[in-house]
Backbone as a printed PyTorch tensor [residue, N CA C, xyz], in Angstrom:
tensor([[[231.8680, 100.8250,  46.9650],
         [231.7450, 101.3200,  45.5500],
         [232.5820, 102.6310,  45.4690]],

        [[233.4360, 102.6210,  44.1680],
         [234.3770, 103.6360,  43.9610],
         [233.4340, 104.9270,  43.7160]],

        [[234.0000, 106.2240,  44.2550],
         [233.2980, 107.4070,  43.5780],
         [233.6880, 107.6770,  42.4120]],

        [[233.1580, 108.7370,  41.8490],
         [233.1610, 109.0160,  40.3870],
         [234.6560, 110.0950,  40.4760]],

        [[235.0000, 110.5340,  41.4600],
         [236.1100, 111.1540,  41.6240],
         [237.5250, 110.1350,  41.5120]],

        [[237.1590, 109.1860,  42.4610],
         [238.2760, 107.9830,  42.3990],
         [238.4820, 107.6450,  40.9740]],

        [[237.4920, 107.0090,  40.5710],
         [237.4890, 106.4850,  38.9080],
         [237.9520, 107.5120,  37.9690]],

        [[237.8280, 108.9130,  38.0580],
         [238.5710, 109.6380,  37.2800],
         [239.8020, 109.7850,  37.7200]],

        [[240.4050, 109.5300,  38.8250],
         [241.8270, 109.8140,  39.1450],
         [242.6200, 108.4920,  38.5550]],

        [[241.7850, 107.1330,  38.8390],
         [242.2600, 105.7790,  38.2630],
         [242.7010, 106.2520,  36.9640]],

        [[241.5040, 106.8470,  36.0170],
         [241.7010, 106.7610,  34.7640],
         [242.6800, 107.5610,  33.9240]],

        [[242.8840, 108.7450,  34.8300],
         [243.6670, 109.8070,  34.6210],
         [245.3490, 109.1680,  34.8730]],

        [[245.3950, 108.1710,  35.8070],
         [246.6970, 107.6070,  36.2120],
         [247.1960, 106.6690,  34.5910]],

        [[246.0960, 105.8910,  34.4740],
         [246.2500, 104.8890,  33.2970],
         [246.6630, 105.5850,  32.0490]],

        [[246.3030, 106.6290,  31.8200],
         [246.2990, 107.2800,  30.6860],
         [247.8110, 107.9510,  30.7840]],

        [[248.1770, 108.6170,  32.0330],
         [249.5500, 108.9090,  31.8790],
         [250.4960, 107.5580,  31.7560]],

        [[250.3400, 106.6290,  32.4170],
         [251.0950, 105.6730,  32.2080],
         [251.3630, 105.0460,  30.8960]],

        [[250.0690, 104.9750,  30.0490],
         [250.1030, 104.4200,  28.8050],
         [250.7820, 105.4230,  27.5500]],

        [[250.3830, 106.9010,  28.1060],
         [251.1730, 107.9430,  27.2090],
         [252.4810, 107.9250,  27.2350]],

        [[252.9460, 107.4960,  28.5330],
         [254.4660, 107.6070,  28.7100],
         [255.4730, 106.3070,  28.3150]],

        [[254.6250, 105.3090,  27.9370],
         [255.1580, 103.9950,  27.6590],
         [255.1820, 103.7100,  26.2760]],

        [[255.4500, 102.5330,  25.8290],
         [255.5670, 102.2870,  24.6300],
         [254.0420, 102.0420,  23.9130]],

        [[253.5280, 101.7210,  24.9140],
         [251.8390, 101.2950,  24.8380],
         [251.5040, 102.3940,  23.8900]],

        [[251.8140, 103.7890,  24.2180],
         [251.1450, 104.9800,  23.5970],
         [251.5130, 105.1960,  22.1290]],

        [[252.8730, 104.8800,  21.7910],
         [253.3150, 104.8150,  20.4700],
         [252.5350, 103.4820,  19.6240]],

        [[252.3810, 102.5780,  20.4080],
         [251.7140, 101.1550,  19.9220],
         [250.4650, 101.6280,  19.4730]],

        [[249.6360, 102.3660,  20.0340],
         [248.1840, 102.9150,  19.8600],
         [248.1070, 103.9430,  18.4650]],

        [[249.2280, 104.8520,  18.5820],
         [249.4790, 105.6540,  17.5100],
         [249.6450, 104.7340,  16.2760]],

        [[250.8510, 104.1290,  16.2950],
         [251.0840, 103.0940,  15.0540],
         [249.8640, 102.2140,  14.8790]],

        [[249.1310, 101.4810,  15.5040],
         [247.9770, 100.7670,  15.1930],
         [246.8340, 101.6080,  14.3080]],

        [[246.7660, 102.7970,  15.0140],
         [245.8110, 103.9340,  14.0770],
         [246.3930, 104.3740,  13.0450]],

        [[247.4960, 104.3820,  12.8080],
         [248.0850, 105.0520,  11.3480],
         [248.1870, 103.4210,  10.4670]],

        [[248.3910, 102.3830,  11.0430],
         [248.3560, 101.1850,  10.3080],
         [246.6750, 100.9390,   9.8420]],

        [[245.9170, 100.9410,  10.8250],
         [244.5990, 100.4640,  10.3090],
         [243.9150, 101.5060,   9.5260]],

        [[244.3710, 102.9760,   9.5600],
         [243.6070, 103.9890,   8.5410],
         [244.2950, 103.8520,   7.2490]],

        [[245.8840, 103.3640,   7.0120],
         [246.0450, 102.8200,   5.8960],
         [245.1620, 101.6490,   5.0820]],

        [[244.9220, 100.8640,   5.8330],
         [244.6580,  99.5570,   5.3640],
         [243.4780,  99.6860,   4.8160]],

        [[242.6530, 100.4550,   5.5060],
         [241.1880, 100.6700,   5.3040],
         [241.2840, 101.5150,   3.9800]],

        [[242.1380, 102.4610,   3.6770],
         [242.2350, 103.2330,   2.8550],
         [242.8290, 102.5220,   1.5280]],

        [[243.5890, 101.2620,   1.5590],
         [243.7710, 100.5990,   0.3390],
         [242.7110,  99.6320,  -0.0340]],

        [[242.0300,  99.2800,   1.3430],
         [240.5740,  98.7070,   0.9180],
         [239.3170,  99.5450,   0.2380]],

        [[239.4190, 100.7290,   0.0310],
         [238.7280, 101.6680,  -0.2850],
         [237.3040, 101.8040,   0.1620]],

        [[237.2820, 101.4680,   1.4970],
         [236.3310, 101.6910,   2.0730],
         [235.6310, 102.7590,   2.1730]],

        [[234.3910, 103.0970,   2.4160],
         [233.6000, 104.5250,   2.3550],
         [233.0870, 104.6280,   3.6950]],

        [[232.4870, 106.0620,   3.8860],
         [231.7750, 106.0610,   5.2370],
         [230.3630, 105.5860,   4.9000]],

        [[229.8190, 105.2920,   5.9850],
         [228.3890, 105.2060,   5.7760],
         [227.4720, 106.6170,   5.4630]],

        [[227.8720, 107.5010,   5.6460],
         [227.1500, 108.6910,   5.1940],
         [227.3880, 108.6630,   3.5940]],

        [[228.7490, 108.1980,   2.9880],
         [229.0850, 108.3580,   1.7370],
         [228.1470, 107.1370,   0.8310]],

        [[228.1540, 105.9840,   1.5270],
         [227.5860, 105.0150,   0.9560],
         [225.9720, 105.3830,   1.0060]],

        [[225.2260, 106.0220,   1.8620],
         [223.7080, 106.4000,   1.8280],
         [223.5570, 107.2630,   0.7300]],

        [[224.4950, 108.2750,   0.5980],
         [224.4480, 109.1760,  -0.5490],
         [224.4370, 108.6870,  -2.2640]],

        [[225.3440, 107.4350,  -2.0400],
         [225.5330, 106.8470,  -3.4140],
         [224.1850, 105.9470,  -3.5130]],

        [[223.8650, 105.5900,  -2.5590],
         [222.5570, 104.6160,  -2.4870],
         [221.4390, 105.4120,  -2.9850]],

        [[221.3920, 106.5930,  -2.4780],
         [220.2330, 107.5040,  -2.8320],
         [220.5520, 107.7490,  -4.5540]],

        [[221.5970, 108.0430,  -4.9230],
         [221.9800, 108.3670,  -6.2690],
         [221.5990, 107.1940,  -7.1530]],

        [[221.7060, 105.9190,  -6.7710],
         [221.4000, 104.9700,  -7.8450],
         [220.1740, 104.7860,  -7.5930]],

        [[219.4410, 104.9970,  -6.7730],
         [217.6070, 104.7160,  -6.4950],
         [217.0520, 105.8380,  -7.5010]],

        [[217.6410, 106.8440,  -7.4470],
         [217.2300, 108.2970,  -8.6500],
         [217.6470, 107.9480,  -9.8240]],

        [[218.8750, 107.1840, -10.0860],
         [219.2130, 106.7840, -11.4620],
         [218.3900, 105.3910, -12.1400]],

        [[218.1800, 104.9190, -10.9230],
         [216.9860, 103.5610, -11.5470],
         [215.7400, 104.1610, -11.9450]],

        [[215.2100, 104.8910, -11.4210],
         [213.7510, 105.6520, -11.4160],
         [213.9440, 106.5100, -12.7310]],

        [[214.9640, 106.9060, -12.9400],
         [215.0460, 108.0630, -14.4320],
         [215.2310, 107.0620, -15.6170]],

        [[215.9540, 105.8080, -15.3480],
         [216.3660, 104.6070, -16.4510],
         [214.9500, 104.1780, -16.6880]],

        [[214.0740, 103.8870, -15.4850],
         [212.7690, 103.2900, -15.8660],
         [211.7240, 104.1670, -16.6490]],

        [[211.7780, 105.6230, -16.1060],
         [211.2240, 106.4850, -17.2030],
         [211.4340, 106.3920, -18.5860]],

        [[212.8260, 106.4390, -18.9970],
         [213.1730, 106.5220, -20.2680],
         [212.9260, 105.3080, -20.9940]],

        [[212.8900, 104.2260, -20.3450],
         [212.5520, 102.9660, -21.0480],
         [211.0860, 102.9020, -21.2090]],

        [[210.4960, 103.5300, -20.3410],
         [208.8490, 103.8320, -20.5810],
         [208.8150, 104.6000, -21.9330]],

        [[209.2940, 105.6410, -21.7760],
         [209.4700, 106.5860, -23.2930],
         [209.6380, 105.9030, -24.2990]],

        [[210.9060, 105.3210, -24.3210],
         [211.2350, 104.5010, -25.4300],
         [210.0510, 103.7020, -25.8340]],

        [[209.6190, 102.9470, -24.8980],
         [208.5220, 101.8480, -25.4970],
         [207.3210, 102.6960, -26.1560]],

        [[206.9360, 103.7780, -25.5310],
         [206.1280, 104.7020, -26.0850],
         [206.4270, 105.1470, -27.5570]],

        [[207.6880, 105.5800, -27.6660],
         [207.9790, 105.9810, -29.1140],
         [207.9320, 105.0380, -30.1770]],

        [[208.5410, 103.9160, -29.6440],
         [208.5880, 102.5530, -30.7070],
         [207.3030, 102.2260, -30.8940]],

        [[206.1890, 102.1850, -30.2120],
         [204.4690, 102.1240, -30.4030],
         [204.3490, 102.9340, -31.4390]],

        [[204.5910, 104.0810, -31.1890],
         [204.3170, 105.5910, -31.9100],
         [204.9040, 105.0220, -33.6620]],

        [[205.9500, 104.9690, -33.5910],
         [206.6010, 104.5060, -34.6550],
         [206.0650, 103.5090, -35.2950]],

        [[205.5800, 102.3700, -34.8100],
         [205.2800, 101.3880, -35.4740],
         [204.0800, 101.4120, -36.0510]],

        [[203.1630, 102.2690, -35.2560],
         [201.5950, 102.5780, -35.7360],
         [201.8980, 103.5130, -36.9110]],

        [[202.7220, 104.4420, -37.0180],
         [202.9040, 105.5160, -38.0920],
         [203.3510, 104.3050, -39.4410]],

        [[203.9100, 103.4090, -39.1610],
         [204.4250, 102.6860, -40.2100],
         [203.4200, 101.8080, -40.7540]],

        [[202.5090, 101.3410, -39.7950],
         [201.5060, 100.5780, -40.1560],
         [200.3780, 101.4420, -41.0040]],

        [[200.0760, 102.7660, -40.5000],
         [199.2560, 103.6770, -41.3790],
         [199.8980, 103.8860, -42.6020]],

        [[201.1870, 104.0860, -42.6980],
         [201.5330, 104.1400, -43.9530],
         [201.4980, 103.1120, -44.8870]],

        [[201.6100, 102.1010, -44.4340],
         [201.5330, 100.9270, -45.6180],
         [200.1170, 100.7860, -45.8650]],

        [[198.9720, 101.0560, -44.8810],
         [197.6150, 101.1800, -45.3110],
         [197.2570, 101.9850, -46.3780]],

        [[198.0410, 103.1680, -46.7150],
         [197.7850, 104.4180, -47.6250],
         [197.7430, 103.5900, -49.0080]]])
């Protein structure tokens, strides 16, 4: 089995070869290309998605509260109209 030192040495040699060859440029170009494509696709990070999901939950709760208030106000108006007609 190879020692950690030998593995590290092999890894460093591979990095040297790749960085000095066109493969290093290809890697940089691929990274830039993928970043550009993802930007055009308007992808968001998981963190941003989670934040927006929480905002949506809060907005939905507030909407439900407002709908309940509206129903109560409409019932109150209806009751007042009935009372006015009874006079």
